[in-house]
A tleap script that builds the chain and sets N, CA, C and O, in Angstrom:
source leaprc.protein.ff14SB
mol = sequence {
  NMET LEU THR ALA LEU LYS SER GLY PRO LYS
  TYR ALA THR ILE ILE ALA LYS GLU THR ASP
  CYS THR TYR SER HIE THR VAL LYS LEU LEU
  ASP LEU PHE GLU GLU PHE ASP LEU VAL ASP
  PHE GLU LYS LYS GLY ARG ILE LYS LEU VAL
  LYS LEU THR GLU PHE GLY ASP GLU ILE ALA
  LYS THR MET ASP VAL LEU LEU MET ARG LEU
  SER ASN PRO LYS GLU LYS CVAL
}
set mol.1.N position { -4.211 -15.568 -0.004 }
set mol.1.CA position { -3.722 -14.307 -0.387 }
set mol.1.C position { -4.626 -13.188 -0.126 }
set mol.1.O position { -4.272 -12.195 0.509 }
set mol.2.N position { -5.951 -13.371 -0.681 }
set mol.2.CA position { -6.838 -12.356 -0.527 }
set mol.2.C position { -7.183 -12.158 1.130 }
set mol.2.O position { -7.164 -11.032 1.627 }
set mol.3.N position { -7.466 -13.236 1.841 }
set mol.3.CA position { -7.571 -13.113 3.159 }
set mol.3.C position { -6.579 -12.426 4.024 }
set mol.3.O position { -6.911 -11.915 5.093 }
set mol.4.N position { -5.260 -12.408 3.529 }
set mol.4.CA position { -4.118 -11.835 4.000 }
set mol.4.C position { -4.224 -10.384 3.935 }
set mol.4.O position { -3.744 -9.703 4.840 }
set mol.5.N position { -4.858 -9.817 2.863 }
set mol.5.CA position { -5.028 -8.383 2.686 }
set mol.5.C position { -6.252 -7.950 3.424 }
set mol.5.O position { -6.537 -6.762 3.279 }
set mol.6.N position { -7.023 -8.651 4.172 }
set mol.6.CA position { -8.274 -8.082 4.720 }
set mol.6.C position { -7.915 -7.034 5.899 }
set mol.6.O position { -8.674 -6.121 6.222 }
set mol.7.N position { -6.669 -7.281 6.497 }
set mol.7.CA position { -6.225 -6.249 7.486 }
set mol.7.C position { -5.786 -4.986 6.908 }
set mol.7.O position { -5.735 -4.016 7.664 }
set mol.8.N position { -5.458 -4.845 5.668 }
set mol.8.CA position { -5.254 -3.638 5.134 }
set mol.8.C position { -4.019 -3.803 4.019 }
set mol.8.O position { -3.378 -4.854 4.036 }
set mol.9.N position { -3.716 -2.844 3.130 }
set mol.9.CA position { -2.837 -3.002 2.051 }
set mol.9.C position { -1.509 -3.357 2.629 }
set mol.9.O position { -1.137 -2.994 3.745 }
set mol.10.N position { -0.837 -4.067 1.826 }
set mol.10.CA position { 0.629 -4.724 2.211 }
set mol.10.C position { 1.303 -4.773 0.817 }
set mol.10.O position { 0.812 -4.744 -0.312 }
set mol.11.N position { 2.546 -4.855 1.237 }
set mol.11.CA position { 3.598 -4.906 0.066 }
set mol.11.C position { 3.624 -6.636 -0.235 }
set mol.11.O position { 3.439 -7.514 0.608 }
set mol.12.N position { 3.868 -6.789 -1.481 }
set mol.12.CA position { 3.892 -8.147 -2.103 }
set mol.12.C position { 5.024 -9.081 -1.396 }
set mol.12.O position { 4.740 -10.279 -1.371 }
set mol.13.N position { 6.171 -8.729 -0.862 }
set mol.13.CA position { 6.943 -9.432 0.111 }
set mol.13.C position { 6.344 -9.892 1.354 }
set mol.13.O position { 6.602 -11.021 1.773 }
set mol.14.N position { 5.536 -9.074 1.998 }
set mol.14.CA position { 4.895 -9.401 3.067 }
set mol.14.C position { 3.769 -10.273 2.971 }
set mol.14.O position { 3.491 -10.991 3.932 }
set mol.15.N position { 3.022 -10.299 1.823 }
set mol.15.CA position { 1.961 -11.191 1.510 }
set mol.15.C position { 2.556 -12.584 1.184 }
set mol.15.O position { 1.891 -13.562 1.524 }
set mol.16.N position { 3.792 -12.779 0.534 }
set mol.16.CA position { 4.707 -13.884 0.265 }
set mol.16.C position { 4.939 -14.530 1.408 }
set mol.16.O position { 4.689 -15.724 1.573 }
set mol.17.N position { 5.499 -13.667 2.379 }
set mol.17.CA position { 6.015 -14.420 3.678 }
set mol.17.C position { 4.787 -14.886 4.499 }
set mol.17.O position { 4.817 -15.984 5.055 }
set mol.18.N position { 3.639 -14.022 4.592 }
set mol.18.CA position { 2.665 -14.520 5.409 }
set mol.18.C position { 1.732 -15.839 4.729 }
set mol.18.O position { 1.052 -16.603 5.413 }
set mol.19.N position { 1.856 -15.898 3.411 }
set mol.19.CA position { 1.307 -16.995 2.937 }
set mol.19.C position { 2.181 -18.200 2.472 }
set mol.19.O position { 1.689 -19.101 1.792 }
set mol.20.N position { 3.555 -18.196 2.872 }
set mol.20.CA position { 4.417 -18.921 2.717 }
set mol.20.C position { 4.643 -19.555 1.022 }
set mol.20.O position { 4.749 -20.730 0.672 }
set mol.21.N position { 4.665 -18.415 0.257 }
set mol.21.CA position { 4.898 -18.584 -1.177 }
set mol.21.C position { 6.093 -17.910 -1.560 }
set mol.21.O position { 6.643 -17.069 -0.849 }
set mol.22.N position { 6.563 -18.332 -2.858 }
set mol.22.CA position { 7.821 -17.451 -3.298 }
set mol.22.C position { 7.137 -16.121 -3.805 }
set mol.22.O position { 5.949 -16.020 -4.111 }
set mol.23.N position { 8.028 -15.176 -3.840 }
set mol.23.CA position { 7.892 -13.657 -4.305 }
set mol.23.C position { 7.207 -13.760 -5.658 }
set mol.23.O position { 6.102 -13.277 -5.906 }
set mol.24.N position { 8.095 -14.547 -6.645 }
set mol.24.CA position { 7.429 -14.553 -7.924 }
set mol.24.C position { 6.120 -15.181 -8.286 }
set mol.24.O position { 5.409 -14.773 -9.205 }
set mol.25.N position { 5.809 -16.322 -7.418 }
set mol.25.CA position { 4.558 -16.809 -7.473 }
set mol.25.C position { 3.442 -16.038 -6.881 }
set mol.25.O position { 2.291 -16.248 -7.263 }
set mol.26.N position { 3.718 -15.130 -5.944 }
set mol.26.CA position { 2.851 -14.324 -5.233 }
set mol.26.C position { 2.515 -13.087 -6.469 }
set mol.26.O position { 1.374 -12.790 -6.826 }
set mol.27.N position { 3.516 -12.597 -6.896 }
set mol.27.CA position { 3.389 -11.449 -7.812 }
set mol.27.C position { 2.491 -11.984 -9.070 }
set mol.27.O position { 1.689 -11.209 -9.593 }
set mol.28.N position { 2.634 -13.262 -9.523 }
set mol.28.CA position { 1.940 -13.780 -10.684 }
set mol.28.C position { 0.296 -13.802 -10.318 }
set mol.28.O position { -0.602 -13.355 -11.031 }
set mol.29.N position { 0.169 -14.395 -9.115 }
set mol.29.CA position { -1.125 -14.487 -8.721 }
set mol.29.C position { -1.857 -12.958 -8.299 }
set mol.29.O position { -3.058 -12.716 -8.421 }
set mol.30.N position { -1.019 -12.195 -7.880 }
set mol.30.CA position { -1.450 -10.667 -7.646 }
set mol.30.C position { -1.893 -10.141 -8.947 }
set mol.30.O position { -3.000 -9.611 -9.039 }
set mol.31.N position { -1.119 -10.247 -9.942 }
set mol.31.CA position { -1.432 -9.769 -11.245 }
set mol.31.C position { -2.844 -10.507 -11.853 }
set mol.31.O position { -3.635 -9.863 -12.543 }
set mol.32.N position { -3.020 -11.686 -11.570 }
set mol.32.CA position { -4.182 -12.392 -12.092 }
set mol.32.C position { -5.323 -11.718 -11.312 }
set mol.32.O position { -6.318 -11.245 -11.862 }
set mol.33.N position { -5.072 -11.710 -9.813 }
set mol.33.CA position { -6.156 -11.039 -9.002 }
set mol.33.C position { -6.581 -9.565 -9.326 }
set mol.33.O position { -7.651 -9.081 -8.955 }
set mol.34.N position { -5.653 -8.920 -10.039 }
set mol.34.CA position { -5.880 -7.471 -10.534 }
set mol.34.C position { -6.616 -7.636 -11.745 }
set mol.34.O position { -7.460 -6.770 -11.973 }
set mol.35.N position { -6.473 -8.608 -12.612 }
set mol.35.CA position { -7.152 -8.762 -13.693 }
set mol.35.C position { -8.701 -9.185 -13.511 }
set mol.35.O position { -9.541 -8.967 -14.384 }
set mol.36.N position { -8.992 -9.834 -12.243 }
set mol.36.CA position { -10.222 -10.273 -12.026 }
set mol.36.C position { -10.921 -8.940 -11.115 }
set mol.36.O position { -12.051 -9.092 -10.651 }
set mol.37.N position { -10.302 -7.869 -10.935 }
set mol.37.CA position { -10.650 -6.741 -10.108 }
set mol.37.C position { -10.809 -7.107 -8.668 }
set mol.37.O position { -11.687 -6.599 -7.971 }
set mol.38.N position { -9.883 -8.065 -8.189 }
set mol.38.CA position { -9.832 -8.401 -6.785 }
set mol.38.C position { -9.005 -7.543 -5.956 }
set mol.38.O position { -9.302 -7.277 -4.791 }
set mol.39.N position { -7.813 -7.041 -6.637 }
set mol.39.CA position { -6.935 -6.091 -5.912 }
set mol.39.C position { -6.530 -5.022 -6.778 }
set mol.39.O position { -6.726 -5.058 -7.993 }
set mol.40.N position { -5.935 -4.015 -6.147 }
set mol.40.CA position { -5.413 -2.740 -6.828 }
set mol.40.C position { -3.921 -2.542 -6.452 }
set mol.40.O position { -3.463 -2.964 -5.390 }
set mol.41.N position { -3.211 -1.900 -7.350 }
set mol.41.CA position { -1.828 -1.765 -7.056 }
set mol.41.C position { -1.677 -0.325 -6.722 }
set mol.41.O position { -2.269 0.464 -7.458 }
set mol.42.N position { -0.958 0.162 -5.696 }
set mol.42.CA position { -0.673 1.651 -5.463 }
set mol.42.C position { 0.866 1.769 -5.446 }
set mol.42.O position { 1.533 1.340 -4.504 }
set mol.43.N position { 1.411 2.382 -6.551 }
set mol.43.CA position { 2.963 2.628 -6.342 }
set mol.43.C position { 3.414 3.551 -5.352 }
set mol.43.O position { 2.948 4.677 -5.180 }
set mol.44.N position { 4.352 3.016 -4.703 }
set mol.44.CA position { 5.252 3.996 -3.674 }
set mol.44.C position { 6.669 3.836 -4.013 }
set mol.44.O position { 7.429 2.995 -3.534 }
set mol.45.N position { 6.937 4.702 -4.861 }
set mol.45.CA position { 8.384 4.751 -5.360 }
set mol.45.C position { 8.481 3.444 -6.365 }
set mol.45.O position { 7.707 3.309 -7.313 }
set mol.46.N position { 9.502 2.516 -6.052 }
set mol.46.CA position { 9.748 1.291 -6.792 }
set mol.46.C position { 8.833 0.422 -6.474 }
set mol.46.O position { 8.474 -0.348 -7.365 }
set mol.47.N position { 8.309 0.328 -5.333 }
set mol.47.CA position { 7.440 -0.619 -4.546 }
set mol.47.C position { 5.999 -0.446 -4.793 }
set mol.47.O position { 5.523 0.690 -4.785 }
set mol.48.N position { 5.188 -1.595 -5.035 }
set mol.48.CA position { 3.749 -1.684 -5.215 }
set mol.48.C position { 3.234 -1.995 -3.856 }
set mol.48.O position { 3.663 -2.912 -3.156 }
set mol.49.N position { 2.343 -1.219 -3.548 }
set mol.49.CA position { 1.482 -1.459 -2.425 }
set mol.49.C position { 0.098 -2.284 -2.911 }
set mol.49.O position { -0.463 -1.827 -3.906 }
set mol.50.N position { -0.384 -3.267 -2.381 }
set mol.50.CA position { -1.347 -4.111 -2.706 }
set mol.50.C position { -2.678 -3.838 -1.808 }
set mol.50.O position { -2.614 -3.939 -0.582 }
set mol.51.N position { -3.644 -3.557 -2.339 }
set mol.51.CA position { -4.893 -3.604 -1.540 }
set mol.51.C position { -6.116 -4.115 -2.228 }
set mol.51.O position { -6.261 -4.009 -3.446 }
set mol.52.N position { -7.034 -4.697 -1.402 }
set mol.52.CA position { -8.293 -5.210 -1.943 }
set mol.52.C position { -9.421 -4.246 -2.524 }
set mol.52.O position { -9.846 -3.329 -1.822 }
set mol.53.N position { -9.875 -4.448 -3.738 }
set mol.53.CA position { -10.921 -3.833 -4.075 }
set mol.53.C position { -12.210 -4.046 -3.269 }
set mol.53.O position { -12.257 -4.754 -2.263 }
set mol.54.N position { -13.206 -3.410 -3.765 }
set mol.54.CA position { -14.490 -3.617 -2.786 }
set mol.54.C position { -15.011 -5.001 -3.289 }
set mol.54.O position { -15.715 -5.634 -2.503 }
set mol.55.N position { -14.774 -5.475 -4.369 }
set mol.55.CA position { -15.312 -6.772 -4.873 }
set mol.55.C position { -14.304 -7.817 -4.113 }
set mol.55.O position { -14.702 -8.892 -3.665 }
set mol.56.N position { -13.062 -7.403 -4.031 }
set mol.56.CA position { -12.036 -8.488 -3.669 }
set mol.56.C position { -12.516 -8.448 -1.962 }
set mol.56.O position { -12.711 -9.559 -1.470 }
set mol.57.N position { -12.660 -7.562 -1.293 }
set mol.57.CA position { -13.018 -7.580 0.002 }
set mol.57.C position { -14.156 -8.620 0.087 }
set mol.57.O position { -13.986 -9.636 0.762 }
set mol.58.N position { -15.417 -8.379 -0.635 }
set mol.58.CA position { -16.447 -9.444 -0.304 }
set mol.58.C position { -15.956 -10.738 -0.775 }
set mol.58.O position { -16.469 -11.650 -0.127 }
set mol.59.N position { -15.256 -11.081 -1.548 }
set mol.59.CA position { -14.687 -12.480 -1.854 }
set mol.59.C position { -13.799 -12.884 -0.766 }
set mol.59.O position { -13.836 -14.058 -0.398 }
set mol.60.N position { -12.944 -11.987 -0.165 }
set mol.60.CA position { -12.318 -12.439 0.964 }
set mol.60.C position { -12.920 -12.829 2.062 }
set mol.60.O position { -12.509 -13.819 2.668 }
set mol.61.N position { -13.990 -12.109 2.490 }
set mol.61.CA position { -14.960 -12.395 3.428 }
set mol.61.C position { -15.633 -13.704 3.342 }
set mol.61.O position { -15.808 -14.453 4.303 }
set mol.62.N position { -16.000 -13.930 2.125 }
set mol.62.CA position { -16.639 -15.174 1.642 }
set mol.62.C position { -16.026 -16.339 1.846 }
set mol.62.O position { -16.558 -17.396 2.185 }
set mol.63.N position { -14.575 -16.072 1.575 }
set mol.63.CA position { -13.675 -17.287 1.639 }
set mol.63.C position { -13.213 -17.591 3.221 }
set mol.63.O position { -12.885 -18.726 3.568 }
set mol.64.N position { -13.222 -16.625 4.001 }
set mol.64.CA position { -13.199 -16.729 5.332 }
set mol.64.C position { -14.418 -17.556 5.987 }
set mol.64.O position { -14.196 -18.356 6.896 }
set mol.65.N position { -15.604 -17.347 5.529 }
set mol.65.CA position { -16.733 -18.084 6.053 }
set mol.65.C position { -16.529 -19.429 5.645 }
set mol.65.O position { -16.705 -20.354 6.438 }
set mol.66.N position { -16.116 -19.639 4.287 }
set mol.66.CA position { -15.977 -21.158 3.607 }
set mol.66.C position { -14.902 -21.860 4.461 }
set mol.66.O position { -15.004 -22.996 4.924 }
set mol.67.N position { -13.926 -21.077 4.593 }
set mol.67.CA position { -12.767 -21.946 5.380 }
set mol.67.C position { -13.155 -22.133 6.852 }
set mol.67.O position { -12.679 -23.070 7.493 }
set mol.68.N position { -13.947 -21.321 7.360 }
set mol.68.CA position { -14.431 -21.496 8.787 }
set mol.68.C position { -15.318 -22.682 8.734 }
set mol.68.O position { -15.274 -23.534 9.621 }
set mol.69.N position { -16.220 -22.775 7.600 }
set mol.69.CA position { -17.107 -23.945 7.672 }
set mol.69.C position { -16.481 -25.238 7.348 }
set mol.69.O position { -16.872 -26.277 7.879 }
set mol.70.N position { -15.549 -25.204 6.517 }
set mol.70.CA position { -14.756 -26.460 6.243 }
set mol.70.C position { -13.756 -26.948 7.412 }
set mol.70.O position { -13.414 -28.131 7.422 }
set mol.71.N position { -13.381 -26.241 8.193 }
set mol.71.CA position { -12.566 -26.468 9.436 }
set mol.71.C position { -13.500 -26.922 10.630 }
set mol.71.O position { -13.038 -27.523 11.599 }
set mol.72.N position { -14.785 -26.614 10.512 }
set mol.72.CA position { -15.580 -27.051 11.654 }
set mol.72.C position { -17.017 -27.128 10.927 }
set mol.72.O position { -17.821 -26.196 10.900 }
set mol.73.N position { -17.210 -28.452 10.318 }
set mol.73.CA position { -18.411 -28.552 9.400 }
set mol.73.C position { -19.703 -28.823 10.264 }
set mol.73.O position { -20.793 -28.834 9.692 }
set mol.74.N position { -19.622 -29.033 11.565 }
set mol.74.CA position { -20.746 -29.114 12.296 }
set mol.74.C position { -21.284 -27.807 12.961 }
set mol.74.O position { -22.384 -27.725 13.508 }
set mol.75.N position { -20.383 -26.804 12.851 }
set mol.75.CA position { -20.758 -25.514 13.560 }
set mol.75.C position { -21.456 -24.784 12.443 }
set mol.75.O position { -21.197 -24.822 11.240 }
set mol.76.N position { -22.490 -24.045 13.143 }
set mol.76.CA position { -23.118 -23.127 12.189 }
set mol.76.C position { -22.589 -21.647 12.203 }
set mol.76.O position { -22.287 -21.012 13.213 }
set mol.77.N position { -22.540 -21.267 11.068 }
set mol.77.CA position { -21.582 -19.803 10.917 }
set mol.77.C position { -22.823 -18.945 10.752 }
set mol.77.O position { -22.716 -17.729 10.597 }
savepdb mol mol.pdb
quit
């Protein structure tokens, strides 16, 4: 989910669809991510827009590198 937010702020429904998770599971994880200062919520009427914090962006970039290494273990990153 964090890597899905690298392209910019999104609504939880969009994140749920992109990550193939239920909406309720996505919201639970996003609330947990907020506790760890990985994401911030910005209210737009009744809907919350989710965006990465600076720390969350660093973690998302690190996760991208790790996923790339795991998918191509012999390649150097």
